[in-house]
C-alpha positions in Angstrom: -50.5 26.5 -43.0 -54.1 26.1 -41.8 -55.8 27.0 -38.5 -58.3 24.3 -37.4 -60.7 23.8 -34.6 -61.7 20.3 -33.5 -64.5 18.8 -31.4 -64.1 16.4 -28.5 -63.5 13.5 -30.9 -60.8 15.4 -32.8 -63.1 15.9 -35.8 -62.3 19.1 -37.7 -65.2 21.5 -37.3 -63.5 24.7 -38.6 -60.7 25.4 -41.0 -59.1 28.8 -41.7 -56.8 28.6 -44.7 -55.3 32.1 -44.1 -54.3 32.0 -40.4 -52.5 35.3 -40.7 -56.0 36.9 -41.2 -57.7 35.2 -38.3 -59.0 37.3 -35.5 -58.5 36.6 -31.8 -61.8 34.8 -31.5 -60.9 32.5 -34.5 -57.5 31.8 -33.0 -58.8 30.9 -29.5 -58.5 27.2 -29.0 -57.3 26.7 -32.6 -54.5 24.4 -33.8 -52.0 25.3 -36.5 -51.3 22.5 -39.0 -49.1 22.4 -42.2 -51.9 21.4 -44.5 -55.4 20.0 -44.7 -56.3 17.3 -47.4 -59.2 18.0 -49.7 -62.2 15.8 -49.3 -62.8 14.1 -52.6 -66.5 13.2 -53.4 -67.1 9.4 -53.4 -70.5 8.2 -54.2 -72.2 6.6 -51.2 -69.6 8.0 -48.8 -69.3 11.1 -46.6 -65.8 12.4 -46.0 -64.5 14.3 -43.0 -61.2 15.3 -41.4 -59.9 14.0 -38.1 -57.0 15.7 -36.3 -54.2 13.4 -35.2 -52.5 15.1 -32.2 -49.5 12.7 -32.2 -48.4 13.9 -35.7 -50.1 17.3 -35.7 -51.8 16.4 -39.0 -55.3 16.0 -40.4 -56.4 12.6 -41.7 -59.1 12.1 -44.2 -61.7 9.5 -43.3 -64.9 8.3 -45.1 -68.0 6.7 -43.7 -71.0 5.2 -45.5 -73.6 7.9 -46.2 -77.2 7.3 -45.7 -79.1 6.8 -49.0 -81.5 9.5 -49.8 -85.1 8.6 -50.4 -85.0 10.0 -54.0 -81.8 8.0 -54.8 -83.3 4.8 -53.4 -86.5 5.3 -55.5 -84.4 5.9 -58.6 -82.4 2.8 -57.9 -85.5 0.7 -57.3 -87.2 2.0 -60.5 -84.1 1.1 -62.5 -84.0 -2.4 -61.0 -87.8 -2.8 -61.7 -87.3 -1.9 -65.4 -84.4 -4.4 -65.6 -86.5 -7.1 -64.1 -89.4 -6.3 -66.5 -87.0 -6.7 -69.5 -85.7 -10.0 -68.1 -89.2 -11.3 -67.6 -90.2 -10.2 -71.2 -87.1 -11.9 -72.6 -87.8 -15.1 -70.7 -91.4 -15.1 -71.9 -90.3 -14.6 -75.5 -87.6 -17.3 -75.4 -90.1 -19.8 -73.9 -92.5 -19.1 -76.7 -95.0 -17.4 -74.5 -97.0 -14.2 -75.1 -96.6 -11.4 -72.6 
């Protein structure tokens, strides 16, 4: 059993995995559910839990994560190197000097 708290959109904002140890402040406004699925890391995605009041369960959802500047730079550098190799190979296959 887990004790969860949700926001106005039913997104889980707190999860207490030992409800028997929760104090009164933690129990206030909390919902008891059987289990909470683990958020698995997926590249380029951000996972979160949403509470479904009809089934009294937590549902795992993923949304596209914003790309960090460093990840974008790394990707662009890799693409640039790939393009340089392609240009060099085209030049050599055409008999040109690069």
